[in-house]
C-alpha positions as semicolon CSV with decimal commas, in nm:
position;residue;x (nm);y (nm);z (nm)
1;M;8,115;7,828;-0,814
2;S;7,824;7,894;-1,047
3;R;7,505;8,066;-0,933
4;F;7,309;7,819;-1,144
5;S;7,180;7,487;-1,016
6;A;7,222;7,313;-1,351
7;P;7,449;7,366;-1,652
8;I;7,146;7,402;-1,883
9;A;7,023;7,699;-1,678
10;E;7,352;7,881;-1,732
11;Q;7,347;7,796;-2,103
12;I;6,997;7,941;-2,142
13;W;7,096;8,260;-1,958
14;D;7,401;8,291;-2,182
15;M;7,208;8,228;-2,504
16;K;6,891;8,427;-2,433
17;Y;6,931;8,683;-2,154
18;R;7,298;8,777;-2,117
19;L;7,372;9,112;-2,279
20;K;7,633;9,082;-2,555
21;D;7,777;9,324;-2,808
22;E;7,723;9,294;-3,185
23;G;8,019;9,056;-3,208
24;G;7,881;8,825;-2,940
25;K;8,119;8,936;-2,665
26;P;7,943;8,927;-2,325
27;L;7,877;9,266;-2,167
28;D;7,708;9,106;-1,865
29;G;7,995;8,919;-1,702
30;T;7,776;8,739;-1,451
31;V;7,407;8,681;-1,391
32;E;7,439;8,942;-1,115
33;D;7,540;9,192;-1,386
34;S;7,221;9,102;-1,574
35;W;7,014;9,153;-1,260
36;R;7,182;9,491;-1,198
37;R;7,113;9,599;-1,557
38;V;6,746;9,503;-1,529
39;A;6,705;9,653;-1,180
40;R;6,865;9,983;-1,287
41;D;6,644;10,013;-1,593
42;L;6,322;9,928;-1,410
43;A;6,409;10,175;-1,132
44;S;6,487;10,458;-1,373
45;V;6,122;10,571;-1,382
46;E;6,077;10,578;-1,004
47;R;6,090;10,892;-0,791
48;D;6,393;10,754;-0,602
49;P;6,578;10,540;-0,858
50;A;6,866;10,442;-0,627
51;L;6,628;10,307;-0,363
52;W;6,423;10,113;-0,615
53;E;6,727;9,978;-0,798
54;E;6,838;9,811;-0,476
55;R;6,487;9,682;-0,404
56;F;6,452;9,538;-0,753
57;Y;6,803;9,390;-0,737
58;D;6,732;9,229;-0,400
59;A;6,413;9,075;-0,540
60;L;6,613;8,923;-0,825
61;A;6,892;8,795;-0,601
62;D;6,904;8,423;-0,539
63;F;6,639;8,371;-0,808
64;R;6,353;8,459;-0,570
65;F;6,187;8,658;-0,849
66;L;6,246;8,632;-1,221
67;P;6,065;8,864;-1,460
68;A;5,943;8,744;-1,796
69;G;6,199;8,667;-2,065
70;R;6,153;8,982;-2,268
71;I;6,220;9,194;-1,961
72;L;6,538;9,000;-1,879
73;A;6,653;9,014;-2,240
74;G;6,557;9,374;-2,315
75;A;6,566;9,594;-2,004
76;G;6,870;9,817;-1,985
77;T;7,010;9,717;-2,323
78;G;6,939;10,042;-2,506
79;R;6,768;9,841;-2,777
80;S;6,429;9,946;-2,906
81;V;6,238;9,636;-2,795
82;T;5,913;9,570;-2,613
83;L;5,918;9,448;-2,256
84;F;5,563;9,313;-2,284
85;N;5,525;8,937;-2,252
86;C;5,231;8,708;-2,321
87;F;5,095;8,511;-2,031
88;V;4,799;8,290;-1,950
89;M;4,596;8,319;-1,633
């Protein structure tokens, strides 16, 4: 059973946010792998990274919190990209 409520949601994750190698092979097997990658990277600057990784992961679980696209696409990839996103208030 898919974690996504609609096929288009899974397609967008696969096309834009799922980590893949240079050949296009997925490195994030599931959306949970993507959340773990992002949570681990965000937590890496905290005083207690293990604690914060779990907190960040829990916040991402069940789609209760989704960071901006650049964060989902770039955090934990090892790529030299910005995690800043534009937003309007």
